[in-house]
N, C-alpha and C positions, 0 to 999 in steps of 0.2 A: 504494500500500499504506499508506503514512503517512497520507493522507487518510482511508482506511478505518478505521485505528487511532484516529484522532482523532474520527471520526463515529461509529463504532459500538462503539469499545472504551472502556476506562477506563484512568486512570494506574495503575500506571506505565507509560508507553509508553517502549520502549527501542529503539534502532538499535544493532546489533552488527555489526561486520565481523569475520570470522574469516578470517585469512590462512593458508590450510592449504597443504601441499604441491602437491596437484594441482588444487586450486580455492579461490577466494575465496567466501565465503558473505556476504551481506548480509542480515540477519534484522531484522525489524520485528515486535516483540512488544507485546502490551498485556495489561492486567489485567482486561478486561472480562468479559462472560459467555461469550465464545467463541461457536463455530457450533453449531447443532443437528446432530447426527451424521448426520441423514437428508439434509441439505442438502449436506455435503462433497462427494460426487460431482458436484455441479452447480455448484459454486462458481466455476468458470472459464467457464461457459457464458454465451452471450450473452443479455441480459435476465433472468438468473437473480437471484431475491431470495428470502431466507428468508421463509417464511409465519409463522413464530413468533419470539419473542424481540424485541431491540431494533430490528431491521430494520424492523418493522411500525411502529415510531414515528417513522421517520426518512424523508424523501423520498429518491429515487434511482431510477436507470434500470436498474440492473443491468448496466450496461457497464463499470464501472470495473475490475473484476479480469479480465474478459473481454479488455479492451484491454491490460492489463498482461501478460497471459498470451501474447497474440498478439505484442506488441511485444519481449517476452522471446524468444520462439520464433524471430522474424525475426532477432534479434541472436545466435542460437546459445546464448542462456541457457535455464535451466530454472528454474521456479517450483513451489513446493510449499507447502502447509499443514500444520501439525501443531497440535494444541491446546498451548497454553502451560501450564506447569505452575507454581502450583497452579491457576490459571485463566486464562482469556483465549485469545488467538490467536497464533499465530507463523507469519508468512509469511517464506519463504526464497527468495532469488535465489541460484542457483549459478552461479558464472562459472569455467568451466574455464580452466586457465592458457592453453592453446592457443588458446582462443576469445578471451580478452581481448587476447592478442597480435594476433591477427587484426583485432579490432575497432579497436584502436588504430592499426594500420597502415592499415586502410580509411579511418578518419577523416584521417589524414595524407595521403591519396592515393597510398599505396604498395600494390602488390599484395602480400599476405602469401605467404609461401613456407611449404611444409610443414615442419613440425618434423623435424630429423634425430634419429633416436634410436640 
């Protein structure tokens, strides 16, 4: 996501971490031209590339965001896109609190237990 912000976006590029009660959000925002509205439904598709705008002037395979979405999904995370205001793109990774505890436990070789509510 950060690579896309620097390749296709424009300054300012910001990384924001929001520590919410139920989730942690990691946001990558840029001040570029944003995405064509017609391309947004295909943004995370394999080999997807916009046919207008700055994407037509840069080399690429259309695999970057597809891989980000697949890796996020495999880790129990969710990724989303919204336009940045007043211009640009905003990509957000949502990490649920229960998911983040599970990932940390798996990384440490511990079998995570369900949360008790």
